[in-house]
N, C-alpha and C positions, 0 to 999 in steps of 0.2 A: 636607412637605419641598418646597423650591423645585425648579423644573424642571431647573435646571442645577447641582444639588448632589447629593451622595451622603451616605449614612449610613456611619459607621465604628463597628464593634463589635470590641473586643479582649477576648478571654476567655482564662482560664487554668483549670487544674483547681480553683483556689480560687474562681472566679466571675468576674463581669464587672469588668474593670479600667477600661474606657473605653467610653462609648457616646455618640455625638453625631450629630445630623442637621445639615444645612446646611453640609457640608464642600465646599469648592471644589476642593481638591487634597489627596491623601494620597501621600506618598513612602515607599515600602517598599523594603527592601534584601533582594533575593532572592539565592540562591546564584549566579544568573547576572548579577547587577548590579542597579542601582537602577531602579525603575519608578515613574513618576508616574501616579496613577490619578485621573481626573476623571469627571464624570457621563457616562454612555453609553459608557464604555470597553468594549472587547471583553472578554468573560468570561475570567478567568484563574484558575489554581490554581498556586501556586508555594511551594516551601520557602523559609524565611527564614533569614538570617544573624543573628547576635547584633549588633544595631545599633538605631538610633533609627528610629521612625516619625514623620515630620513631618506634622502635620495643619494645613492652612491653611483659614481661614474668610474669608468676604467682609467680615465686620463686626467681627472681633476679632483678637487676637494669635494667632500660631501656637502650637500645643501640640506637645510632644515626649514620646514615650512610649518608655521603654527596653524592648525586646523581646528575649527570650533564646530564639531559635530558634522553631520551629513552622512554620506555613504560613499563607498568605493565600489567600482565595477572593473573587473579585469577580463578582457577577452581579446583575441587576435593581437597579442603582445602590446596592448595599450591599457594602461591603468588610468581610469578616469575617476577623479574625486569631485563630487559635487558637495560643497560645504556651505553652511550658513555664512561663514566668513573665514578668510584665510589670509595669512601674511607671510612674506619671506622675511628673513632676518633683517635685510636692508631696509625694508619698509616699516619696521616697528619703531615707534617712538617710545623709548624706554621710560622717559619721564611720565608720559601719558599712561603707560602701563602700570608704573609704580603708583600713580595717583588713583587709577582704577582699582588696584589691589587694596589700597588704603580705604577707599570708599566702601568696597565690598566687605572688608573686615568690620567697618563701622556698622554697616547694614546687618551683618550677621549678629553682632553684639546686640543691636536694637531688637532684632527679631527674636532673639533668645529672651530678652527682658520682657517683651510683651507677648511671648508665646504665639507668634504668628508663623505657622508652618509655610505659608505661601511666600511670605517675604524671605524667610530663611532659605527656601529652595532657590529663589531667584538670586539671592545674594551668594549662595554657594556656587552657582553656575558662573556668576560674574567673577568671583574669586578664582575659579579654575581657569577661566579664559585669561585673566590678567597674569596669573602665575605661568601659564603656558607661554604667553608672549614673552615674558621676562626670561624664561628658561631658554627659549630659542636664541635670544640675543647673547646670553651669558654662556652658552654652551661652547665648549672647546673641543 
């Protein structure tokens, strides 16, 4: 690994989703806001929102990974993300994500009709996950 780069590892209960060295910048979305992490950044541990992680390389295109919650830890020039689930753009099935979005919108509508705050909360999380996955694939 070069002196001014870092390693990024994204893992879920199902295994490693993304692992790369030579990263110039990783942008993560914590519950407190976005953080850009570069080599030699101060150590951090933070909870993550449902959002994309942007990984920038010196010699290739940026990569985006859809991450659904979890936490990030950075130390010794390694960013480790442990997430409930995560997918690279190549792994996302857009039709499946669109269907999940549609189902979540229906559940939100139903939860509002019957005034069920628990169903509404679950449906809002499902919608955020589906929209995040769609955003990763359609990002330019």
